[in-house]
C-alpha positions in Angstrom: -47.8 65.6 18.3 -48.6 67.4 15.0 -47.6 67.1 11.4 -44.9 69.8 11.1 -41.6 68.5 12.4 -39.7 70.6 14.9 -35.9 70.7 14.8 -33.8 69.4 17.7 -30.2 69.8 18.8 -28.6 67.9 21.7 -25.2 68.1 23.3 -23.3 66.3 26.0 -21.2 68.2 28.4 -19.5 66.8 31.6 -21.6 63.8 32.4 -21.7 60.0 32.0 -23.8 59.8 28.9 -26.8 58.1 30.6 -29.1 61.0 29.8 -28.6 60.5 26.1 -29.3 56.8 26.6 -32.5 57.8 28.5 -33.9 59.3 25.3 -33.9 55.8 23.7 -35.5 54.4 26.9 -38.8 56.0 25.7 -39.4 52.6 24.2 -42.3 52.6 21.7 -43.0 56.3 22.4 -39.7 57.2 20.8 -41.5 56.6 17.5 -43.8 59.5 18.3 -40.8 61.7 19.1 -38.9 60.7 15.9 -42.1 61.3 13.9 -42.4 64.8 15.4 -38.8 66.1 15.4 -35.8 66.3 13.0 -32.7 65.6 15.0 -29.8 67.7 13.6 -27.0 67.9 16.1 -26.6 64.9 18.5 -23.1 63.6 19.5 -24.3 60.0 19.7 -26.2 60.0 16.4 -24.8 62.6 14.0 -21.4 63.8 12.9 -22.0 67.6 12.7 -19.4 69.9 14.1 -21.5 73.1 14.1 -24.8 73.9 15.7 -27.7 74.4 13.2 -30.6 76.6 14.1 -33.1 74.5 16.1 -36.4 74.9 17.8 -35.4 72.8 20.8 -32.1 72.2 22.5 -31.3 69.5 25.0 -28.2 70.0 27.1 -27.0 67.2 29.3 -24.1 67.4 31.8 -22.6 70.2 33.8 -20.1 72.9 32.8 -16.7 71.6 34.0 -14.2 73.0 31.5 -13.7 75.5 28.7 -15.2 73.2 26.1 -18.4 72.8 28.1 -18.9 76.5 28.5 -18.4 77.2 24.8 -20.7 74.4 23.8 -23.5 75.6 26.2 -23.2 79.1 24.8 -23.3 77.8 21.2 -26.4 75.7 22.0 -28.2 78.7 23.6 -27.4 80.9 20.5 -28.7 78.2 18.1 -31.8 77.0 20.0 -35.1 78.8 20.6 -35.8 76.7 23.7 -33.1 75.0 25.9 -33.8 72.1 28.3 -31.4 71.5 31.2 -31.7 67.7 30.9 -30.7 65.6 33.8 -29.4 66.3 37.3 -25.9 67.2 36.2 -27.3 69.9 33.9 -29.7 71.2 36.5 -27.7 71.0 39.7 -24.1 70.1 38.7 -24.5 66.4 39.5 -21.9 64.1 41.0 -18.9 66.0 39.7 -20.1 68.8 42.0 -18.4 66.9 44.8 -15.1 68.4 43.5 -16.3 71.6 45.2 -14.5 70.3 48.2 -11.1 70.1 46.4 -9.0 72.5 44.2 -8.1 71.7 40.6 -4.5 70.8 41.3 -5.6 68.3 44.0 -8.1 66.6 41.7 -5.6 66.3 38.8 -2.9 65.0 41.1 -5.2 62.4 42.6 -6.5 61.2 39.2 -3.4 61.3 37.0 -0.3 61.3 39.3 -0.7 59.8 42.8 -3.1 57.0 41.9 -2.4 53.3 42.1 -3.9 52.7 38.7 -2.0 55.3 36.7 1.2 54.6 34.7 2.3 58.0 33.3 2.2 60.0 36.6 1.8 63.1 34.5 -1.3 65.4 34.6 -2.6 66.6 31.2 -2.0 70.2 30.3 -2.7 71.5 26.8 -4.0 68.2 25.5 -7.4 68.6 27.2 -9.7 71.4 27.9 -8.7 73.4 31.0 -10.8 72.5 34.1 -12.7 75.5 35.5 -12.4 76.4 39.1 -15.8 74.9 40.0 -18.5 72.7 38.5 -21.3 74.8 37.3 -25.0 74.0 36.5 -25.8 75.3 33.0 -28.2 78.0 34.1 -25.3 79.8 35.7 -23.8 80.1 32.3 -26.8 80.5 29.9 -30.6 81.1 30.2 -32.6 77.9 30.6 -36.2 77.5 29.6 -37.1 74.1 31.1 -35.5 72.0 33.9 -35.7 68.2 33.8 -33.7 66.7 36.7 -33.1 63.0 37.1 -30.2 60.6 36.9 -31.4 60.1 34.2 -34.9 61.6 33.9 -37.6 59.0 33.9 -39.1 58.2 30.5 -42.6 59.5 31.4 -41.1 62.9 32.4 -39.0 63.1 29.2 -42.0 62.4 27.0 -44.2 64.9 28.9 -41.5 67.6 28.6 -41.0 67.1 24.8 -44.8 66.8 24.2 -45.5 70.0 26.0 -42.9 71.9 24.0 -44.2 70.5 20.7 -47.8 71.1 21.6 -46.9 74.6 22.9 -48.5 74.1 26.3 -47.1 74.3 29.9 -45.7 71.0 31.1 -47.4 69.0 33.7 -45.1 69.0 36.8 -45.3 67.8 40.4 -43.5 69.1 43.4 -44.0 65.9 45.4 -41.1 64.0 47.0 -40.0 60.4 46.3 -42.0 59.4 49.3 -45.3 60.2 47.5 -44.9 57.1 45.3 -43.1 54.9 47.8 -45.2 52.0 49.1 -43.3 51.7 52.4 -45.0 52.8 55.7 -43.4 55.1 58.4 -43.7 53.5 61.8 -42.2 54.3 65.2 -39.4 51.8 66.1 -36.8 51.3 68.9 -33.9 51.1 66.4 -31.0 52.7 68.1 -28.1 52.6 65.6 -27.6 53.9 62.0 -27.2 51.1 59.4 -25.1 51.2 56.3 -27.1 50.2 53.1 -25.3 46.9 52.9 -26.1 45.9 56.4 -29.0 43.5 57.1 -32.1 42.8 55.1 -34.6 45.7 55.2 -38.2 44.9 55.7 -40.0 45.4 52.4 -43.1 47.1 54.0 -41.4 49.5 56.4 -39.9 53.0 55.7 -36.1 52.8 55.6 -35.8 55.7 58.1 -37.8 53.6 60.6 -35.3 50.8 60.1 -32.2 53.0 60.7 -31.2 53.4 57.0 -30.4 56.9 55.8 -32.9 57.5 52.9 -33.2 60.8 51.1 -36.6 60.1 49.6 -38.4 62.7 51.8 -36.0 65.5 50.6 -35.7 64.4 46.9 -38.0 65.5 44.1 -39.9 62.7 42.5 -38.6 62.4 39.0 -38.1 58.6 39.2 -41.5 57.1 40.3 -39.7 55.9 43.4 -38.0 53.1 41.5 -35.2 52.5 44.1 -37.2 52.6 47.3 -39.9 50.3 45.9 -37.1 47.8 44.9 -35.4 47.7 48.3 -32.8 50.4 47.9 -32.7 53.6 50.0 -32.9 56.9 48.0 -29.6 58.6 47.4 -31.2 61.8 46.1 -30.3 61.6 42.4 -33.1 63.7 41.1 -32.1 66.6 43.3 -33.7 68.3 46.4 -37.4 69.1 46.8 -38.6 72.7 46.3 -39.0 73.0 50.1 -35.3 72.3 50.6 -34.2 74.5 47.7 -36.2 77.6 48.5 -36.1 77.7 52.3 -32.7 79.0 53.6 -32.8 77.0 56.8 -34.1 73.8 55.3 -31.2 71.4 54.5 -30.9 67.7 53.5 -29.3 66.6 56.8 -31.5 68.7 59.1 -34.7 67.4 57.5 -33.7 63.8 57.3 -32.2 63.8 60.8 -35.4 65.3 62.3 -37.7 62.8 60.7 -35.4 59.8 61.5 -34.9 60.8 65.1 -38.7 60.9 65.5 -39.2 57.5 63.9 -36.4 55.7 65.8 -34.4 55.9 69.1 -31.4 57.4 67.3 -30.5 60.9 68.7 -30.8 63.8 66.3 -27.2 64.9 67.0 -25.9 61.5 66.1 -27.8 61.5 62.8 -26.5 65.0 62.0 -22.9 64.0 62.7 -23.2 60.9 60.5 -24.6 62.8 57.6 -22.0 65.5 57.9 -19.3 62.8 57.9 -20.7 61.4 54.7 -21.6 64.8 53.2 -19.9 64.2 49.8 -22.2 61.2 49.4 -25.5 62.8 50.6 -24.9 66.1 48.9 -23.1 64.9 45.8 -25.9 65.5 43.2 -26.7 69.1 44.1 -23.9 70.7 46.1 -22.6 72.6 43.0 -25.8 74.6 42.7 -25.8 77.9 44.6 -29.3 77.0 46.0 -27.4 74.4 48.2 -23.9 75.7 48.3 -24.9 79.2 49.5 -27.1 77.9 52.4 -25.8 79.0 55.8 -26.3 75.4 57.0 -24.1 73.9 54.3 -20.5 73.8 55.6 -18.9 71.1 53.5 -15.3 72.2 53.9 -15.6 72.3 57.7 -17.1 68.9 57.8 -14.3 67.4 55.6 -11.7 69.1 57.8 -13.4 67.6 60.9 -13.4 64.1 59.4 -9.7 64.4 58.3 -8.7 65.6 61.8 -10.6 62.8 63.4 -9.1 60.2 61.1 -5.6 61.6 61.7 -6.2 61.4 65.5 -7.3 57.8 65.2 -4.2 56.9 63.1 -2.0 58.3 65.9 -3.7 56.1 68.4 
């Protein structure tokens, strides 16, 4: 990677912390990274309050509160290059599901009306104020390199850091998870949608052909198809493919429903309705980004209202 060491700052916004752990998952290649960079600010390694000037900045997590916003701005001011590291940083991540609820509703559910809470009092000045929406970091600061994944796969992390240190464009692919998946798409007579825990999927056949909702065909490959090749349908943790992001009429549920209806005997309308009912699951990783949230086909609030109305009607019966 070269003799002269580059300087590196990292910071951890609203996220689980898995992306920082992923840096260690480089295994023996981490020795190459440590030999090439001088880590200055890193919340899991160093106890530095400020943000020293650095060549590279890695930001994990989304902007969810005032602290996150200030930290992102400080990282941008101190780092020559900023990497949006992980799906939360790139698209908003799982916390983006809060898009369907207001702040008061969220705080009430978490701290007050919850079977596991004891205080029944929502925090006020003790913690940073939640912003109205979860925000991907590029809606707050300029970003130089995007590395989605939950967390990003070690090979993509190493390539991203190597390209920056070697001052060359990173090698990137726009393929979907299906590109590395070993399963085969076949036409079947399956007539009902299956939950992931139902039955035992055939190891050789595409999940869609078997009636399982799998997002592999609409998800960017930043994982080497780890889940699908180990018997688990893709949940879309690396974020949507470029086709879904850039085409206004292309949507996760429309694309998956079309493919699945052609591979099975399940009607397209039934598939669309099922994915809308579980929208907070299927859209969770990327609904906070405007590239999904602003699509004319993305009607999350309507879908939730329809589900609540249906559930209420069923309760009365």
